[in-house]
C-alpha positions as CSV (number, residue, x, y, z in Angstrom):
1,M,-19.9,-35.0,53.1
2,R,-23.4,-34.3,54.4
3,S,-25.2,-33.4,51.2
4,G,-23.3,-35.3,48.6
5,V,-23.4,-32.2,46.4
6,V,-20.2,-30.5,45.2
7,A,-19.5,-27.4,43.0
8,A,-16.4,-25.7,41.7
9,A,-15.3,-22.5,43.3
10,D,-12.4,-20.1,42.9
11,W,-10.0,-19.3,45.8
12,G,-12.3,-16.4,46.8
13,G,-15.2,-18.7,47.3
14,T,-17.4,-17.7,44.5
15,D,-19.1,-20.4,42.5
16,E,-17.6,-21.1,39.1
17,G,-19.9,-23.9,37.9
18,E,-23.1,-25.8,38.5
19,E,-23.5,-28.2,41.4
20,F,-23.5,-31.9,40.8
21,D,-24.7,-34.6,43.1
22,L,-22.4,-37.5,43.9
23,G,-25.4,-39.6,44.8
24,R,-24.6,-40.6,48.4
25,A,-25.4,-38.0,51.1
26,G,-23.5,-38.5,54.3
27,A,-20.8,-40.7,52.8
28,T,-17.1,-40.3,53.1
29,W,-15.3,-39.7,49.8
30,S,-11.8,-40.1,48.5
31,A,-10.8,-37.5,45.9
32,R,-8.1,-36.9,43.4
33,L,-7.4,-33.6,41.6
34,T,-5.1,-33.4,38.5
35,T,-4.3,-30.2,36.6
36,R,-2.7,-29.5,33.3
37,V,-1.7,-26.1,31.7
38,L,-1.7,-25.9,28.0
39,V,0.1,-23.1,26.2
40,N,0.7,-22.3,22.6
41,D,4.4,-23.3,22.1
42,R,4.1,-24.3,18.4
43,E,4.1,-20.8,16.9
44,P,7.2,-18.8,18.0
45,D,5.8,-15.5,16.6
46,F,2.6,-15.8,18.6
47,D,2.4,-14.8,22.3
48,A,2.1,-18.1,24.3
49,R,-0.1,-16.5,27.0
50,V,-2.9,-15.8,24.5
51,G,-3.4,-19.6,23.9
52,L,-3.2,-20.5,27.6
53,A,-5.8,-22.9,29.1
54,E,-5.9,-24.5,32.6
55,L,-7.6,-27.9,32.7
56,Y,-8.7,-29.5,36.0
57,R,-10.0,-33.0,36.6
58,V,-11.6,-34.0,39.9
59,Q,-12.4,-37.7,40.6
60,F,-14.5,-38.9,43.5
61,W,-15.0,-42.4,44.8
62,P,-16.6,-43.7,48.0
63,W,-14.1,-44.3,50.7
64,V,-14.1,-48.0,51.7
65,A,-12.3,-49.3,54.8
66,T,-10.2,-52.3,54.0
67,A,-8.3,-54.8,56.1
68,I,-4.9,-55.8,55.0
69,Q,-3.5,-59.1,56.3
70,I,0.2,-59.7,56.4
71,C,1.2,-63.4,56.3
72,I,4.6,-64.4,57.4
């Protein structure tokens, strides 16, 4: 990543949030994305879609080359 700066965007490419700096321009990063959808399933008389929320967590860490030795 040349700049080390990332920002959230929707599928159309428009920015959804502020940019944040990973602190290392020009570094290679590993990343993991997890998502969770929360719905209102506790009140049967209430439409579950009204209480819907999508949560996303993105984690970045610097990529590090490692050597693995196999001893036989």
